[in-house]
KELUMTI-949852 format. One record per residue (C-alpha): residue number from 1; x, y, z. Coordinates in pm, 1 decimal. Layout:
node n->NUM | x->X | y->Y | z->Z
...
// end
This chain:
node n->1 | x->-4369.0 | y->859.8 | z->-3245.2
node n->2 | x->-4244.6 | y->867.0 | z->-2891.1
node n->3 | x->-3932.3 | y->777.1 | z->-2789.9
node n->4 | x->-3773.1 | y->426.1 | z->-2681.5
node n->5 | x->-3583.9 | y->351.2 | z->-2393.9
node n->6 | x->-3209.5 | y->271.7 | z->-2426.4
node n->7 | x->-3108.8 | y->-28.1 | z->-2576.1
node n->8 | x->-2870.1 | y->-210.2 | z->-2374.7
node n->9 | x->-2610.6 | y->-471.6 | z->-2431.1
node n->10 | x->-2561.1 | y->-651.3 | z->-2081.6
node n->11 | x->-2255.2 | y->-887.7 | z->-2093.1
node n->12 | x->-2277.9 | y->-1227.1 | z->-1925.4
node n->13 | x->-1930.3 | y->-1349.7 | z->-1857.9
node n->14 | x->-1933.1 | y->-1712.7 | z->-1785.2
node n->15 | x->-1707.9 | y->-2003.2 | z->-1840.4
node n->16 | x->-1793.0 | y->-2211.6 | z->-2141.1
node n->17 | x->-1740.1 | y->-2611.5 | z->-2095.0
node n->18 | x->-1411.0 | y->-2601.8 | z->-2310.1
node n->19 | x->-1261.1 | y->-2264.5 | z->-2207.9
node n->20 | x->-1091.4 | y->-2086.8 | z->-1965.0
node n->21 | x->-1235.9 | y->-1765.1 | z->-1818.5
node n->22 | x->-1176.7 | y->-1571.4 | z->-1504.3
node n->23 | x->-1376.9 | y->-1274.2 | z->-1393.8
node n->24 | x->-1093.0 | y->-1091.2 | z->-1229.0
node n->25 | x->-723.1 | y->-1065.6 | z->-1272.6
node n->26 | x->-539.3 | y->-1366.4 | z->-1127.5
node n->27 | x->-158.6 | y->-1314.4 | z->-1067.4
node n->28 | x->64.8 | y->-1608.2 | z->-1080.1
node n->29 | x->62.4 | y->-1843.5 | z->-778.3
node n->30 | x->318.2 | y->-1812.5 | z->-463.3
node n->31 | x->642.9 | y->-1669.8 | z->-533.8
node n->32 | x->920.3 | y->-1899.9 | z->-619.9
node n->33 | x->1173.5 | y->-1992.9 | z->-335.9
node n->34 | x->1518.4 | y->-2098.2 | z->-341.1
node n->35 | x->1550.9 | y->-2387.9 | z->-135.7
node n->36 | x->1925.4 | y->-2498.5 | z->-126.5
node n->37 | x->2246.0 | y->-2541.2 | z->-340.4
node n->38 | x->2538.5 | y->-2771.4 | z->-394.2
node n->39 | x->2869.6 | y->-2756.9 | z->-572.8
node n->40 | x->3164.1 | y->-2956.5 | z->-666.7
node n->41 | x->3460.8 | y->-2915.1 | z->-882.6
node n->42 | x->3748.3 | y->-3184.4 | z->-995.4
node n->43 | x->4059.5 | y->-3009.8 | z->-891.6
node n->44 | x->4360.3 | y->-3112.1 | z->-1104.7
node n->45 | x->4116.0 | y->-3295.9 | z->-1330.5
node n->46 | x->3877.8 | y->-3614.5 | z->-1317.1
node n->47 | x->3658.0 | y->-3789.3 | z->-1595.1
node n->48 | x->3335.7 | y->-3696.4 | z->-1414.9
node n->49 | x->3177.9 | y->-3438.0 | z->-1224.3
node n->50 | x->2976.5 | y->-3525.7 | z->-922.2
node n->51 | x->2746.1 | y->-3286.8 | z->-759.8
node n->52 | x->2525.7 | y->-3369.6 | z->-453.0
node n->53 | x->2146.1 | y->-3341.6 | z->-494.1
node n->54 | x->2038.5 | y->-3046.1 | z->-271.9
node n->55 | x->1927.3 | y->-3123.4 | z->72.8
node n->56 | x->1535.2 | y->-3118.9 | z->109.3
node n->57 | x->1477.1 | y->-3123.6 | z->-262.1
node n->58 | x->1123.9 | y->-3256.9 | z->-306.7
node n->59 | x->887.0 | y->-3380.6 | z->-574.5
node n->60 | x->802.9 | y->-3094.4 | z->-800.0
node n->61 | x->1098.8 | y->-2873.8 | z->-707.5
node n->62 | x->1288.7 | y->-2763.1 | z->-1015.6
node n->63 | x->1671.1 | y->-2793.9 | z->-1012.3
node n->64 | x->1904.9 | y->-2586.0 | z->-1225.6
node n->65 | x->2257.7 | y->-2695.9 | z->-1274.4
node n->66 | x->2543.6 | y->-2529.7 | z->-1434.1
node n->67 | x->2881.0 | y->-2713.8 | z->-1548.0
node n->68 | x->3186.5 | y->-2527.5 | z->-1676.0
node n->69 | x->3450.5 | y->-2750.6 | z->-1803.3
node n->70 | x->3796.8 | y->-2713.6 | z->-1979.1
node n->71 | x->3705.0 | y->-3026.9 | z->-2192.5
node n->72 | x->3409.8 | y->-3091.2 | z->-2440.1
node n->73 | x->3041.9 | y->-3063.9 | z->-2383.2
node n->74 | x->2963.5 | y->-3280.2 | z->-2083.0
node n->75 | x->2732.8 | y->-3600.8 | z->-2098.2
node n->76 | x->2437.6 | y->-3506.2 | z->-1868.0
node n->77 | x->2244.0 | y->-3752.0 | z->-1634.8
node n->78 | x->1915.5 | y->-3884.1 | z->-1729.9
node n->79 | x->1651.9 | y->-3644.4 | z->-1668.7
node n->80 | x->1853.8 | y->-3331.7 | z->-1736.5
node n->81 | x->1759.5 | y->-3089.0 | z->-1984.2
node n->82 | x->1984.9 | y->-2832.2 | z->-2144.3
node n->83 | x->1894.1 | y->-2479.3 | z->-2131.9
node n->84 | x->2171.3 | y->-2289.0 | z->-2257.0
node n->85 | x->2482.8 | y->-2477.0 | z->-2411.6
node n->86 | x->2814.0 | y->-2296.5 | z->-2549.9
node n->87 | x->3141.4 | y->-2460.9 | z->-2670.3
node n->88 | x->3453.5 | y->-2244.9 | z->-2658.6
node n->89 | x->3319.4 | y->-1995.4 | z->-2409.9
node n->90 | x->3602.9 | y->-1752.5 | z->-2474.8
node n->91 | x->3848.3 | y->-2051.0 | z->-2378.1
node n->92 | x->3866.9 | y->-2406.0 | z->-2501.4
node n->93 | x->3594.3 | y->-2599.1 | z->-2319.0
node n->94 | x->3218.7 | y->-2562.3 | z->-2273.4
node n->95 | x->2956.7 | y->-2412.9 | z->-2048.4
node n->96 | x->2596.5 | y->-2585.8 | z->-2009.3
node n->97 | x->2294.0 | y->-2499.6 | z->-1800.5
node n->98 | x->2047.7 | y->-2758.7 | z->-1720.6
node n->99 | x->1700.0 | y->-2817.2 | z->-1521.9
node n->100 | x->1528.0 | y->-3101.1 | z->-1406.5
node n->101 | x->1187.8 | y->-3142.6 | z->-1234.5
node n->102 | x->1213.0 | y->-3348.4 | z->-923.8
node n->103 | x->1045.6 | y->-3667.3 | z->-884.5
node n->104 | x->920.3 | y->-3850.3 | z->-571.7
node n->105 | x->1288.0 | y->-4001.7 | z->-510.3
node n->106 | x->1599.1 | y->-3843.2 | z->-611.2
node n->107 | x->1949.7 | y->-4002.9 | z->-599.0
node n->108 | x->2212.4 | y->-3856.0 | z->-343.4
node n->109 | x->2405.3 | y->-3711.8 | z->-620.0
node n->110 | x->2425.8 | y->-3649.5 | z->-1003.4
node n->111 | x->2712.5 | y->-3727.7 | z->-1232.1
node n->112 | x->2815.0 | y->-3538.1 | z->-1537.1
node n->113 | x->3072.0 | y->-3739.9 | z->-1779.9
node n->114 | x->3367.2 | y->-3505.2 | z->-1879.6
node n->115 | x->3484.8 | y->-3731.6 | z->-2169.6
node n->116 | x->3841.1 | y->-3705.3 | z->-2037.4
node n->117 | x->4029.4 | y->-3616.9 | z->-1715.7
node n->118 | x->3972.9 | y->-3244.8 | z->-1730.6
node n->119 | x->3926.2 | y->-2959.7 | z->-1464.2
node n->120 | x->3562.2 | y->-2851.6 | z->-1410.1
node n->121 | x->3302.2 | y->-2700.1 | z->-1165.3
node n->122 | x->2957.8 | y->-2704.9 | z->-1109.6
node n->123 | x->2661.8 | y->-2629.9 | z->-921.0
node n->124 | x->2295.5 | y->-2720.3 | z->-863.6
node n->125 | x->2022.0 | y->-2498.0 | z->-715.5
node n->126 | x->1689.9 | y->-2613.0 | z->-623.5
node n->127 | x->1376.3 | y->-2404.8 | z->-640.2
node n->128 | x->1008.4 | y->-2452.1 | z->-515.8
node n->129 | x->694.1 | y->-2282.0 | z->-644.5
node n->130 | x->794.9 | y->-2341.1 | z->-1026.5
node n->131 | x->564.5 | y->-2437.3 | z->-1293.0
node n->132 | x->638.4 | y->-2778.1 | z->-1372.2
node n->133 | x->488.7 | y->-2799.9 | z->-1721.2
node n->134 | x->670.2 | y->-2478.9 | z->-1850.8
node n->135 | x->951.0 | y->-2413.0 | z->-1593.5
node n->136 | x->1176.4 | y->-2216.8 | z->-1807.1
node n->137 | x->1015.9 | y->-1894.9 | z->-1948.0
node n->138 | x->1309.2 | y->-1763.5 | z->-2113.5
node n->139 | x->1698.3 | y->-1810.9 | z->-2136.0
node n->140 | x->2005.1 | y->-1629.7 | z->-2286.4
node n->141 | x->2373.0 | y->-1658.6 | z->-2254.1
node n->142 | x->2667.7 | y->-1409.2 | z->-2344.3
node n->143 | x->3033.0 | y->-1464.0 | z->-2411.4
node n->144 | x->3259.6 | y->-1166.2 | z->-2271.6
node n->145 | x->3626.2 | y->-1122.5 | z->-2322.8
node n->146 | x->3882.6 | y->-1110.4 | z->-2064.3
node n->147 | x->3798.8 | y->-837.0 | z->-1810.4
node n->148 | x->3749.0 | y->-770.8 | z->-1415.5
node n->149 | x->3358.0 | y->-727.4 | z->-1479.7
node n->150 | x->3083.8 | y->-880.4 | z->-1687.0
node n->151 | x->2707.5 | y->-834.6 | z->-1729.9
node n->152 | x->2445.9 | y->-1099.7 | z->-1767.2
node n->153 | x->2225.2 | y->-1085.7 | z->-2078.5
node n->154 | x->1867.0 | y->-958.6 | z->-2083.6
node n->155 | x->1557.7 | y->-1201.4 | z->-2063.9
node n->156 | x->1182.4 | y->-1161.0 | z->-2063.8
node n->157 | x->983.3 | y->-1301.5 | z->-1748.9
node n->158 | x->642.1 | y->-1402.5 | z->-1855.9
node n->159 | x->450.5 | y->-1353.0 | z->-1540.6
node n->160 | x->460.2 | y->-1150.7 | z->-1229.6
node n->161 | x->682.5 | y->-1270.0 | z->-959.4
node n->162 | x->924.2 | y->-1451.6 | z->-1160.8
node n->163 | x->1243.5 | y->-1592.7 | z->-1043.7
node n->164 | x->1535.2 | y->-1490.0 | z->-1246.4
node n->165 | x->1876.7 | y->-1658.4 | z->-1230.1
node n->166 | x->2171.2 | y->-1464.6 | z->-1293.1
node n->167 | x->2473.4 | y->-1692.0 | z->-1338.9
node n->168 | x->2844.7 | y->-1614.8 | z->-1389.9
node n->169 | x->3094.4 | y->-1850.5 | z->-1540.8
node n->170 | x->3437.3 | y->-1804.2 | z->-1579.3
node n->171 | x->3819.6 | y->-1918.0 | z->-1627.0
node n->172 | x->4125.0 | y->-1791.8 | z->-1451.9
node n->173 | x->4451.7 | y->-1921.0 | z->-1574.4
node n->174 | x->4710.5 | y->-1875.6 | z->-1291.7
node n->175 | x->4634.3 | y->-1786.0 | z->-919.3
node n->176 | x->4283.7 | y->-1796.0 | z->-770.1
node n->177 | x->4041.0 | y->-1505.9 | z->-813.9
node n->178 | x->3743.0 | y->-1378.5 | z->-592.4
node n->179 | x->3432.9 | y->-1305.5 | z->-771.4
node n->180 | x->3164.7 | y->-1076.2 | z->-649.1
node n->181 | x->2769.8 | y->-1096.2 | z->-744.6
node n->182 | x->2565.0 | y->-788.6 | z->-840.2
node n->183 | x->2456.0 | y->-611.4 | z->-516.0
node n->184 | x->2093.0 | y->-666.6 | z->-611.7
node n->185 | x->2095.9 | y->-1026.7 | z->-633.9
node n->186 | x->2104.6 | y->-1292.9 | z->-366.5
node n->187 | x->2377.9 | y->-1551.4 | z->-369.8
node n->188 | x->2332.5 | y->-1903.1 | z->-473.8
node n->189 | x->2591.4 | y->-2187.3 | z->-489.9
node n->190 | x->2943.3 | y->-2069.7 | z->-599.0
node n->191 | x->3245.0 | y->-2306.8 | z->-680.9
node n->192 | x->3570.5 | y->-2293.6 | z->-840.8
node n->193 | x->3829.6 | y->-2538.6 | z->-936.2
node n->194 | x->4137.3 | y->-2564.8 | z->-734.2
node n->195 | x->4379.3 | y->-2595.9 | z->-1008.9
node n->196 | x->4478.1 | y->-2385.0 | z->-1288.2
node n->197 | x->4290.9 | y->-2315.0 | z->-1539.0
node n->198 | x->4030.1 | y->-2261.5 | z->-1276.7
node n->199 | x->3694.9 | y->-2289.2 | z->-1390.7
node n->200 | x->3413.2 | y->-2116.8 | z->-1185.8
node n->201 | x->3041.7 | y->-2100.9 | z->-1131.4
node n->202 | x->2865.0 | y->-1845.2 | z->-929.0
node n->203 | x->2461.0 | y->-1863.5 | z->-922.2
node n->204 | x->2264.3 | y->-1560.6 | z->-786.9
node n->205 | x->1909.2 | y->-1486.5 | z->-815.5
node n->206 | x->1635.0 | y->-1226.7 | z->-777.7
node n->207 | x->1251.8 | y->-1185.7 | z->-807.1
node n->208 | x->1107.0 | y->-964.6 | z->-1067.5
node n->209 | x->766.9 | y->-814.1 | z->-970.8
node n->210 | x->637.8 | y->-749.7 | z->-1321.5
node n->211 | x->657.8 | y->-908.1 | z->-1639.7
node n->212 | x->899.4 | y->-787.8 | z->-1912.9
node n->213 | x->1266.8 | y->-746.8 | z->-1977.1
node n->214 | x->1519.5 | y->-821.0 | z->-1692.4
node n->215 | x->1787.9 | y->-574.2 | z->-1615.0
node n->216 | x->2146.8 | y->-657.2 | z->-1638.2
node n->217 | x->2329.3 | y->-791.0 | z->-1337.6
node n->218 | x->2712.1 | y->-723.7 | z->-1294.5
node n->219 | x->2964.0 | y->-957.7 | z->-1166.4
node n->220 | x->3306.6 | y->-838.6 | z->-1081.8
node n->221 | x->3652.0 | y->-1017.2 | z->-993.3
node n->222 | x->3974.2 | y->-946.6 | z->-812.9
node n->223 | x->4154.4 | y->-1014.2 | z->-1147.3
node n->224 | x->4078.1 | y->-1044.5 | z->-1508.8
node n->225 | x->3925.4 | y->-1356.4 | z->-1600.0
node n->226 | x->3734.0 | y->-1489.6 | z->-1923.2
node n->227 | x->3337.9 | y->-1481.2 | z->-1882.9
node n->228 | x->3043.2 | y->-1662.0 | z->-2011.6
node n->229 | x->2708.7 | y->-1545.5 | z->-1850.3
node n->230 | x->2380.9 | y->-1680.0 | z->-1827.0
node n->231 | x->2024.8 | y->-1563.4 | z->-1738.7
node n->232 | x->1744.7 | y->-1781.8 | z->-1693.0
node n->233 | x->1369.9 | y->-1681.5 | z->-1596.7
node n->234 | x->1169.7 | y->-1943.3 | z->-1415.9
node n->235 | x->773.1 | y->-1941.7 | z->-1442.7
node n->236 | x->591.7 | y->-1934.8 | z->-1132.4
node n->237 | x->325.5 | y->-2221.7 | z->-1062.4
node n->238 | x->-54.5 | y->-2147.0 | z->-1049.5
node n->239 | x->-42.9 | y->-1893.9 | z->-1311.2
node n->240 | x->-354.7 | y->-1891.7 | z->-1544.7
node n->241 | x->-561.8 | y->-1657.9 | z->-1796.8
node n->242 | x->-787.5 | y->-1389.6 | z->-1700.9
node n->243 | x->-946.4 | y->-1044.4 | z->-1781.0
node n->244 | x->-838.5 | y->-793.8 | z->-1579.9
node n->245 | x->-1080.6 | y->-560.7 | z->-1736.7
node n->246 | x->-1357.6 | y->-768.6 | z->-1903.4
node n->247 | x->-1489.5 | y->-696.9 | z->-2229.1
node n->248 | x->-1804.6 | y->-496.1 | z->-2201.7
node n->249 | x->-2056.5 | y->-308.6 | z->-2431.6
node n->250 | x->-2179.5 | y->44.4 | z->-2389.3
node n->251 | x->-2561.4 | y->134.3 | z->-2362.0
node n->252 | x->-2647.7 | y->224.1 | z->-2729.8
node n->253 | x->-2821.2 | y->565.6 | z->-2745.2
node n->254 | x->-3200.1 | y->613.7 | z->-2765.1
node n->255 | x->-3411.7 | y->638.4 | z->-3098.5
node n->256 | x->-3716.6 | y->769.1 | z->-3190.1
node n->257 | x->-3940.4 | y->530.8 | z->-3418.9
node n->258 | x->-3994.7 | y->707.9 | z->-3727.1
node n->259 | x->-4059.4 | y->404.7 | z->-3976.4
node n->260 | x->-3729.2 | y->384.2 | z->-4121.9
node n->261 | x->-3450.2 | y->120.4 | z->-4084.2
node n->262 | x->-3183.5 | y->286.5 | z->-3833.8
node n->263 | x->-2827.4 | y->183.8 | z->-3709.5
node n->264 | x->-2721.9 | y->303.5 | z->-3357.3
node n->265 | x->-2342.4 | y->323.4 | z->-3296.1
node n->266 | x->-2113.6 | y->363.6 | z->-2974.0
node n->267 | x->-1754.1 | y->313.4 | z->-2877.5
node n->268 | x->-1643.8 | y->-25.0 | z->-2743.7
node n->269 | x->-1483.8 | y->44.5 | z->-2409.7
node n->270 | x->-1117.9 | y->-99.8 | z->-2380.4
node n->271 | x->-1038.2 | y->-433.6 | z->-2212.8
node n->272 | x->-749.6 | y->-640.6 | z->-2093.0
node n->273 | x->-630.3 | y->-984.4 | z->-2116.8
node n->274 | x->-360.0 | y->-1137.6 | z->-1877.3
node n->275 | x->-161.1 | y->-1465.9 | z->-1966.8
node n->276 | x->37.4 | y->-1570.7 | z->-1642.3
node n->277 | x->57.3 | y->-1940.0 | z->-1753.5
node n->278 | x->385.8 | y->-1922.1 | z->-1892.1
node n->279 | x->283.7 | y->-2178.4 | z->-2170.2
node n->280 | x->347.0 | y->-1948.7 | z->-2491.1
node n->281 | x->56.7 | y->-2153.0 | z->-2617.3
node n->282 | x->-150.7 | y->-1843.4 | z->-2752.9
node n->283 | x->-500.4 | y->-1751.6 | z->-2650.7
node n->284 | x->-804.1 | y->-1618.1 | z->-2802.2
node n->285 | x->-1133.8 | y->-1406.2 | z->-2715.3
node n->286 | x->-1462.9 | y->-1510.1 | z->-2874.9
node n->287 | x->-1813.1 | y->-1364.8 | z->-2829.2
node n->288 | x->-2185.8 | y->-1497.0 | z->-2896.5
node n->289 | x->-2512.3 | y->-1485.2 | z->-2791.8
node n->290 | x->-2603.2 | y->-1625.9 | z->-2461.6
node n->291 | x->-2897.1 | y->-1873.0 | z->-2497.5
node n->292 | x->-2886.6 | y->-2036.2 | z->-2143.6
node n->293 | x->-3165.1 | y->-2041.0 | z->-1884.6
node n->294 | x->-3281.1 | y->-1701.7 | z->-1826.7
node n->295 | x->-3089.0 | y->-1525.4 | z->-2073.0
node n->296 | x->-3162.3 | y->-1400.0 | z->-2430.1
node n->297 | x->-2912.9 | y->-1454.5 | z->-2720.3
node n->298 | x->-3087.9 | y->-1160.6 | z->-2917.4
node n->299 | x->-3210.5 | y->-827.0 | z->-2826.6
node n->300 | x->-3541.1 | y->-902.7 | z->-2654.3
node n->301 | x->-3794.0 | y->-693.1 | z->-2458.5
node n->302 | x->-3672.6 | y->-708.1 | z->-2076.5
node n->303 | x->-3794.9 | y->-580.5 | z->-1740.3
node n->304 | x->-3499.9 | y->-448.4 | z->-1528.2
node n->305 | x->-3670.5 | y->-384.2 | z->-1209.3
node n->306 | x->-3663.7 | y->-603.1 | z->-917.5
node n->307 | x->-4046.8 | y->-537.6 | z->-842.2
node n->308 | x->-4143.2 | y->-590.4 | z->-1179.0
node n->309 | x->-4280.4 | y->-368.9 | z->-1477.5
node n->310 | x->-4663.7 | y->-331.2 | z->-1454.4
node n->311 | x->-4777.1 | y->-687.2 | z->-1521.8
node n->312 | x->-4438.7 | y->-816.4 | z->-1610.0
node n->313 | x->-4190.3 | y->-958.1 | z->-1359.7
node n->314 | x->-3833.8 | y->-877.4 | z->-1376.6
node n->315 | x->-3645.6 | y->-1056.8 | z->-1663.8
node n->316 | x->-3751.8 | y->-1166.3 | z->-2019.1
node n->317 | x->-4143.3 | y->-1185.8 | z->-2041.8
node n->318 | x->-4263.5 | y->-1479.5 | z->-2254.4
node n->319 | x->-4346.7 | y->-1394.0 | z->-2598.8
node n->320 | x->-4190.7 | y->-1033.4 | z->-2559.9
node n->321 | x->-4062.0 | y->-853.6 | z->-2889.8
node n->322 | x->-3736.1 | y->-907.9 | z->-2995.9
node n->323 | x->-3480.2 | y->-838.4 | z->-3281.0
node n->324 | x->-3337.9 | y->-1076.7 | z->-3561.8
node n->325 | x->-3007.0 | y->-1227.8 | z->-3453.9
node n->326 | x->-2731.1 | y->-1080.1 | z->-3637.4
node n->327 | x->-2849.8 | y->-713.0 | z->-3552.7
node n->328 | x->-2520.8 | y->-638.7 | z->-3330.5
node n->329 | x->-2175.7 | y->-603.1 | z->-3483.6
node n->330 | x->-1826.8 | y->-501.8 | z->-3354.7
node n->331 | x->-1577.7 | y->-350.8 | z->-3596.9
node n->332 | x->-1228.0 | y->-322.6 | z->-3464.2
node n->333 | x->-1059.2 | y->-148.1 | z->-3765.8
node n->334 | x->-758.7 | y->55.3 | z->-3632.4
node n->335 | x->-765.9 | y->-92.1 | z->-3278.4
node n->336 | x->-438.7 | y->-269.4 | z->-3122.0
node n->337 | x->-320.6 | y->-405.7 | z->-2800.7
node n->338 | x->-19.4 | y->-274.7 | z->-2579.7
node n->339 | x->164.7 | y->-362.3 | z->-2265.5
node n->340 | x->232.7 | y->-717.3 | z->-2259.3
node n->341 | x->529.6 | y->-939.2 | z->-2339.6
node n->342 | x->616.0 | y->-1100.8 | z->-2670.9
node n->343 | x->415.3 | y->-1072.9 | z->-2985.1
node n->344 | x->112.2 | y->-833.9 | z->-2947.0
node n->345 | x->-240.2 | y->-1011.4 | z->-2998.0
node n->346 | x->-450.9 | y->-910.3 | z->-3274.0
node n->347 | x->-796.9 | y->-806.7 | z->-3335.7
node n->348 | x->-996.7 | y->-1003.0 | z->-3587.0
node n->349 | x->-1307.4 | y->-775.0 | z->-3668.9
node n->350 | x->-1155.3 | y->-533.4 | z->-3906.6
node n->351 | x->-1437.3 | y->-640.1 | z->-4152.8
node n->352 | x->-1699.6 | y->-654.2 | z->-3853.8
node n->353 | x->-1808.3 | y->-959.2 | z->-3645.3
node n->354 | x->-2151.0 | y->-1021.1 | z->-3553.7
node n->355 | x->-2203.8 | y->-1058.7 | z->-3188.9
node n->356 | x->-2553.8 | y->-1180.8 | z->-3100.9
node n->357 | x->-2532.3 | y->-1497.2 | z->-3308.3
node n->358 | x->-2505.2 | y->-1871.0 | z->-3145.5
node n->359 | x->-2177.5 | y->-1927.4 | z->-3335.1
node n->360 | x->-1888.0 | y->-1783.6 | z->-3149.8
node n->361 | x->-1704.7 | y->-1502.3 | z->-3331.7
node n->362 | x->-1303.3 | y->-1460.8 | z->-3270.1
node n->363 | x->-1247.2 | y->-1102.9 | z->-3159.9
node n->364 | x->-864.5 | y->-1116.9 | z->-3047.5
node n->365 | x->-611.8 | y->-1391.1 | z->-3129.9
node n->366 | x->-288.0 | y->-1410.8 | z->-2943.2
node n->367 | x->-53.8 | y->-1578.2 | z->-3135.6
node n->368 | x->163.7 | y->-1895.8 | z->-3016.1
node n->369 | x->496.7 | y->-1794.1 | z->-2870.2
node n->370 | x->414.3 | y->-1447.4 | z->-2779.0
node n->371 | x->110.4 | y->-1238.6 | z->-2611.5
node n->372 | x->187.9 | y->-1305.8 | z->-2253.7
node n->373 | x->142.2 | y->-1104.8 | z->-1944.7
node n->374 | x->-108.4 | y->-826.7 | z->-1972.3
node n->375 | x->-228.9 | y->-656.2 | z->-2298.5
node n->376 | x->-464.7 | y->-373.4 | z->-2300.4
node n->377 | x->-649.3 | y->-256.9 | z->-2606.8
node n->378 | x->-658.3 | y->75.2 | z->-2741.4
node n->379 | x->-810.4 | y->252.0 | z->-3062.2
node n->380 | x->-1160.6 | y->105.3 | z->-3069.5
node n->381 | x->-1337.0 | y->361.3 | z->-3275.1
node n->382 | x->-1641.0 | y->566.2 | z->-3173.6
node n->383 | x->-1846.1 | y->366.8 | z->-3388.1
node n->384 | x->-1688.8 | y->39.1 | z->-3336.4
node n->385 | x->-2032.3 | y->-95.1 | z->-3198.5
node n->386 | x->-2328.0 | y->-75.4 | z->-3417.5
node n->387 | x->-2684.3 | y->-206.6 | z->-3396.5
node n->388 | x->-2938.9 | y->-231.3 | z->-3681.0
node n->389 | x->-3282.8 | y->-139.6 | z->-3553.2
node n->390 | x->-3535.9 | y->-248.9 | z->-3805.2
node n->391 | x->-3858.6 | y->-44.3 | z->-3948.2
node n->392 | x->-4078.4 | y->-322.1 | z->-3760.5
node n->393 | x->-3918.9 | y->-226.4 | z->-3396.1
node n->394 | x->-4192.9 | y->-234.0 | z->-3155.6
node n->395 | x->-4232.3 | y->17.9 | z->-2865.4
node n->396 | x->-4201.8 | y->-113.3 | z->-2522.9
node n->397 | x->-4415.6 | y->-51.2 | z->-2200.4
node n->398 | x->-4267.0 | y->204.9 | z->-1940.6
node n->399 | x->-3928.0 | y->109.5 | z->-1803.2
node n->400 | x->-3878.5 | y->-192.5 | z->-2020.9
node n->401 | x->-3573.9 | y->-204.4 | z->-2225.4
node n->402 | x->-3418.8 | y->-436.9 | z->-2506.9
node n->403 | x->-3143.0 | y->-631.8 | z->-2385.7
node n->404 | x->-2919.9 | y->-911.7 | z->-2495.3
node n->405 | x->-2669.4 | y->-1126.5 | z->-2317.1
node n->406 | x->-2331.4 | y->-1191.6 | z->-2459.7
node n->407 | x->-2089.3 | y->-1489.7 | z->-2370.9
node n->408 | x->-1751.6 | y->-1363.7 | z->-2385.3
node n->409 | x->-1476.8 | y->-1644.5 | z->-2368.8
node n->410 | x->-1099.6 | y->-1658.1 | z->-2333.1
node n->411 | x->-945.1 | y->-1972.0 | z->-2431.2
node n->412 | x->-585.5 | y->-2106.0 | z->-2505.6
node n->413 | x->-473.7 | y->-2131.9 | z->-2869.8
node n->414 | x->-473.3 | y->-1855.8 | z->-3144.3
// end
């Protein structure tokens, strides 16, 4: 029996009609920019806290407002959504942060109802370049006792170049104090009421290049104050899903026809998936044979040479020998993913998935609420890819091979 050329699996990475698939890594869109901020306070007390809309706020910008009051939870203006909210934040009162996606026309100011004449301070900061559908990637708040310093809590950014807001809110009974932001942040709006007990708000921000946990940012004051801290991660606009390293199959080993059924095995190379969308919607990777024009969904006779192979032109010759559908399989037993943010995606082919068939097989699922940023596979076994060569496998002309086209699809939803 004479040896056959290698059996090769050549992947065709294409976009299915209902799916999202990119052939190279795509980072999130342009970095988020801080545009402007405004503040106000109620002095000795008022029933409402009015804060001007920052100058230049345009449709699609995202406004972040923080209100610190001695009174009960404030009543928010229409269109504002609470992000973090806490009553009795180390003192009698409330601290709430909100967001609002700016519309085509915004009023000159917004008013928060305080329920009674109380002391309060607040700030609005406007940011452009934020995803309008999923603006808030993560948020956290922490109450800190009296002291001259306090740290912001950590959150997880879900995309590269995310903007992180580090907020300090505080109360000081007696004389005024001066609060200083962490030197690694940039100053945003800063306000404090002018009458004791003095309610203060200091907004700062920084950009985090890579997705993941944020570092603590320390605020200090010239005297002891009661602290309540907030951290908010914004999602950049334009982020999507991609394969930084696309799924691919190795060349399978050659074999010698001996009249018996044979199984060829090889290791599936590692690949990676990047979710920069900020949606927390989950995602999945599927694969199936590609039967579109010029392709073959099963292993079939193929001429790889540009100049042809004898009488055969490059491509699949009409009526060429082929293997039955369902000859190629993937077993992901023991394989995992690492490196991203949230809950790791999970392989779905522990009991083997058939690849060269029309119906897509789900290979990986990233659960909703997790699996953001870049996840890379590891632990795919030496025999993770297997091909059954039947007793009826036919020898091919010189230079020709058996080849299959596979369609790998990255789609939203687990």
